[in-house]
C-alpha positions, 0 to 999 in steps of 0.5 A: 716897897714890896706888895706884901710889905705895902699891904703890912704897911697899909694894915698897921696904920689901919689904912688898908681898913679905910680903903677898902671901907671907901670903895663901894664894891661893884659889879659890871655884869648888869641884870639881864647880861649873859652869864659867862659860862665856866666849868671848875673844880669843886668840893662838897662835903670834902670831896671833889668833882668838876662844877660845870655852870650849864649843868647846873642851869639845866636844873634850875638857877644857880647862885653863884657867890664870890668871897675873899679867902676861906676861913676868914671870919667874914667869909665862915659868916657867909658860908654859914648863912648860905648853909642855913639857907640852902634847903630853902634855895633847894626848895625852889630849884636853885643850886648854891655855889661859892667861889674863891681863889682858894686851892681845892684842898682848902676848899675841901675842908671848908666845904665841910667846916663852913658850909656844912656839908650843904652846897659846893664851893670852887676853886677859881684856878688863875682867878678866870672866873672871879674876872669874867664876872668882874668880881675881882677884888679892886686892890687885889685882881687875883682875889675875889670881892664879895659879890653874889649873882643869881642867874636864871636857866637860860643863863641870865643874870636876875640879880646881883647883890654886891658889898664887902659885908657878908650880910645882906647877900643870902637875902638878896639872893634868896629874893631874887630866886623867890621872884623868879620863881613866882614868874614861872608859876602858871597865870590862872 
């Protein structure tokens, strides 16, 4: 049976949802680990550019969140939540970037419609970055799992939040950036 027919059969019987829900999301990069550097084609407000992690980290922390597919219900909900929170992240000096294995044309539209022109989304051609961050979905390795990382300007993982639900990612990343910001304040 082909992969697509196998997935269709599982979906039809409801087993796919049961399997996905039965296995917890995971992330191999622990807090304190070096975040792998990357460069990727990205879109913000429908315009493409080259996103470089090292360059973004020179400005402050980066919230890198992986999501399975643009324009799916959960990914759209998560993008809306990050869009609403982006001004708060920016006030803390943080950059938000979403990443999936979608093509750049799809992400140009997603950056406008779901991300509301507030933050960039990057195309992970070949799923290289998601594999470096151990953010590939266990059942389909070329699709991102839903995992969020807060990365310090020094390139270290500050926080990891892994859940198939889009809820909780923004709050966890906001707390991590706020905690980081507090440690940067001069002590009296």
